[in-house]
C-alpha atoms as one frame of an Amber mdcrd trajectory, in Angstrom:
protein
 -89.240  67.683   0.350 -86.406  66.667  -1.977 -82.746  66.790  -0.975 -80.258
  67.887  -3.610 -76.600  67.097  -2.982 -74.129  69.198  -4.910 -76.744  71.939
  -4.988 -74.231  74.604  -6.040 -72.707  72.418  -8.765 -73.459  72.061 -12.448
 -76.437  69.697 -12.435 -77.424  70.276  -8.804 -77.998  74.009  -9.230 -80.041
  73.419 -12.385 -82.058  70.727 -10.595 -82.856  73.043  -7.687 -84.318  75.613
 -10.089 -86.237  72.941 -12.018 -87.832  71.505  -8.884 -88.715  74.932  -7.469
 -90.338  75.866 -10.772 -92.519  72.772 -10.371 -93.624  73.890  -6.932 -91.588
  71.279  -5.041 -89.921  72.025  -1.712 -86.147  71.542  -1.859 -83.339  71.337
   0.667 -79.927  72.120  -0.774 -77.242  70.018   0.917 -73.905  71.778   0.765
 -70.718  72.242   2.773 -70.991  76.019   2.326 -74.516  77.317   3.047 -73.425
  80.871   2.194 -73.432  79.857  -1.485 -77.189  79.138  -1.435 -79.742  81.955
  -1.538 -82.524  80.681   0.725 -85.989  81.629  -0.539 -89.565  80.368  -0.619
 -89.507  76.618  -1.071 -85.725  76.352  -0.656 -83.940  75.480   2.581 -80.290
  74.656   3.123 -78.542  72.028   5.233 -75.028  70.735   5.770 -76.279  67.204
   6.480 -78.962  64.721   5.460 -82.418  65.437   6.893 -85.755  63.596   6.484
 -87.179  63.931   2.969 -89.053  62.057   0.243 -86.130  61.668  -2.124 -82.457
  62.481  -2.579 -80.321  63.425  -5.578 -76.985  61.715  -5.019 -74.055  63.447
  -6.663 -70.412  63.482  -5.578 -67.313  65.464  -6.552 -65.240  63.495  -9.089
 -62.540  61.224  -7.742 -61.972  57.888  -6.036 -63.780  59.196  -2.927 -67.092
  58.728  -4.780 -67.297  55.136  -3.534 -67.261  56.019   0.169 -69.334  59.168
  -0.442 -72.193  57.224  -2.029 -72.228  54.545   0.646 -72.167  57.087   3.472
 -75.000  59.182   2.080 -77.131  56.150   1.240 -76.824  55.011   4.849 -77.796
  58.486   6.051 -80.748  58.547   3.650 -82.098  55.260   5.006 -81.601  56.470
   8.585 -83.684  59.566   7.805 -86.554  57.679   6.197 -85.805  58.749   2.629
 -87.471  56.357   0.209 -86.076  57.314  -3.187 -82.633  57.999  -4.633 -81.462
  59.230  -8.019 -77.723  58.798  -8.529 -75.684  60.799 -10.999 -73.197  58.346
 -12.488 -71.362  58.484 -15.836 -71.628  56.972 -19.299 -69.672  53.765 -19.777
 -69.841  52.684 -16.137 -69.527  48.879 -16.170 -71.898  46.489 -14.438 -69.059
  44.695 -12.637 -66.049  46.046 -10.685 -62.913  47.187 -12.508 -59.437  47.997
 -11.138 -58.713  51.416  -9.654 -57.706  54.129 -12.145 -59.711  52.480 -14.909
 -62.752  54.083 -16.479 -65.795  53.291 -14.360 -63.922  52.465 -11.164 -65.300
  55.540  -9.383 -69.003  55.021 -10.058 -69.480  51.256 -10.355 -69.399  50.497
  -6.599 -71.755  53.416  -5.943 -74.200  52.153  -8.536 -74.130  48.728  -6.916
 -74.759  50.270  -3.492 -77.759  52.146  -4.900 -79.226  48.975  -6.395 -78.855
  47.172  -3.076 -80.052  50.097  -0.932 -83.653  48.941  -0.604 -84.775  52.374
  -1.839 -86.676  53.198  -4.992 -83.778  54.016  -7.292 -82.799  55.451 -10.657
 -79.288  55.784 -12.075 -78.380  58.483 -14.593 -75.343  57.942 -16.821 -74.783
  61.176 -18.735 -72.102  61.618 -21.336 -69.794  64.656 -21.568 -71.382  67.898
 -20.332 -71.585  70.823 -22.751 -70.470  72.993 -19.839 -67.092  71.216 -19.744
 -66.171  73.496 -22.624 -66.076  76.435 -20.177 -62.572  75.182 -19.340 -61.568
  76.495 -22.771 -62.838  80.025 -22.151 -59.458  81.621 -21.376 -57.876  80.085
 -24.479 -60.765  81.241 -26.655 -60.654  84.774 -25.247 -56.910  85.064 -25.842
 -56.956  83.448 -29.289 -54.854  80.476 -28.192 -55.567  77.017 -29.638 -57.685
  74.881 -27.327 -55.778  71.769 -26.109 -57.464  68.703 -27.580 -56.848  65.409
 -25.774 -59.763  63.658 -27.474 -58.674  63.682 -31.126 -61.545  63.286 -33.586
 -63.543  61.070 -31.244 -67.238  61.848 -31.385 -69.442  62.284 -28.321 -73.142
  62.898 -27.741 -72.455  66.046 -25.689 -75.376  66.957 -23.394 -76.702  70.198
 -21.901 -76.611  69.855 -18.072 -80.093  71.396 -17.953 -81.390  68.297 -19.736
 -79.744  66.086 -17.125 -81.444  68.124 -14.399 -84.800  67.843 -16.144 -84.489
  64.049 -16.328 -83.401  63.942 -12.675 -86.496  65.947 -11.704 -88.724  63.441
 -13.500 -87.009  60.502 -11.778 -87.251  62.160  -8.364 -90.947  62.961  -8.655
 -92.417  60.484 -11.163 -93.629  56.928 -10.760 -92.157  55.215 -13.821 -88.416
  55.229 -13.161 -87.822  52.720 -10.362 -85.004  50.297 -11.170 -84.048  52.145
 -14.362 -80.570  53.070 -15.590 -80.652  55.817 -18.204 -77.802  56.775 -20.533
 -78.241  60.470 -21.250 -76.871  62.076 -24.411 -77.541  65.034 -26.606 -79.112
  64.644 -30.066 -75.917  64.592 -32.131 -72.392  63.207 -32.222 -69.773  65.939
 -32.188 -65.972  66.158 -31.869 -63.969  68.609 -29.754 -62.712  70.451 -32.882
 -66.347  70.799 -33.987 -67.349  72.117 -30.550 -64.529  74.668 -30.658 -65.503
  75.755 -34.169 -69.097  76.313 -33.030 -67.929  78.360 -30.056 -65.762  80.443
 -32.362 -68.793  81.200 -34.529 -71.020  81.968 -31.542 -68.641  84.319 -29.730
 -67.080  85.769 -32.882 -63.619  85.208 -34.261 -61.754  82.094 -35.252 -61.053
  79.239 -32.869 -58.699  76.302 -33.319 -57.494  73.242 -31.437 -54.080  71.682
 -30.838 -53.772  67.918 -30.442 -52.291  66.909 -27.103 -51.144  63.651 -25.499
 -53.262  62.727 -22.464 -50.428  60.726 -20.941 -50.410  57.123 -19.853 -51.737
  56.987 -16.291 -55.046  57.635 -14.554 -58.720  57.941 -15.270 -58.330  61.113
 -17.368 -55.934  59.404 -19.764 -58.200  56.359 -19.873 -61.174  58.582 -20.680
 -59.262  60.427 -23.403 -58.318  57.143 -25.050 -61.915  55.953 -24.712 -63.079
  58.957 -26.732 -60.200  58.899 -29.248 -60.954  55.263 -30.052 -64.581  56.114
 -30.816 -66.014  54.233 -27.847 -67.992  57.235 -26.603 -69.739  57.765 -29.944
 -73.054  56.911 -28.308 -76.500  58.401 -28.797 -79.644  57.302 -26.981 -83.242
  58.446 -26.983 -83.575  58.277 -23.187 -83.804  62.056 -22.741 -86.455  62.400
 -25.447 -88.509  59.479 -24.105 -88.520  60.881 -20.580 -88.985  64.571 -21.369
 -91.120  64.265 -24.478 -88.780  66.569 -26.429 -85.406  66.416 -28.090 -82.399
  67.345 -25.942 -80.589  70.588 -26.692 -77.780  70.680 -29.242 -74.306  71.898
 -28.330 -74.869  74.981 -30.497 -78.045  75.832 -28.556 -76.139  75.510 -25.287
 -73.279  77.649 -26.638 -75.639  80.390 -27.784 -77.410  80.428 -24.419 -74.044
  80.680 -22.639 -72.264  83.085 -25.008 -71.597  85.643 -22.281 -69.643  83.134
 -20.178 -66.957  82.970 -22.871 -66.613  86.701 -23.389 -64.383  89.076 -21.389
 -65.892  90.291 -18.115
């Protein structure tokens, strides 16, 4: 049995399907069981229960620190021997002040390393699915707000993150590893928007915006604008034995999500 936290979220829902397809039994841990369709191989729980392994994912925000520590303690208490934590690209190895990039995940990573469990940390870059936030603008023909300038990123399909997580949760070669997960290409937000315009039909443009001066979002926007997230790795390909999906492939597979209902 494998526990999946955030089982109705972006990577969690994809991971549930990946594990079930591999014939693994899964328990979806969620605050709202009504959102999970229980079926063969899939149970649902609102709390941690005994299992082989746990996928540790938290909603974004400063509460991640306490969330990770609390669920690691519960995992140990229930005899769970393996944890895979979803972190984020650029997370530093040492603590940083609050409201700086990495301050949410760094303490959680450290707690995972000290947990006594078999552990793997995943540090994905920007999700391709983040572009769904632009859907209303694209449908209405409005320019998409661009806080990231011409900064390039190795945007990744969340399904590839889930596939790597499944390998780490079930395989024997990932203990003590920290993987930085990216797609196969560096791409800017204007380039992403242009691709979406081609895929869904019609032109699409961006409008440069100021991210402001305070908080993790502004810090992240500056990080990208300054080119510090222009990172590609081969971790996904090494683990999965195939190249990760391009942003265009993700956009084509998700075309309907950008079109009017």
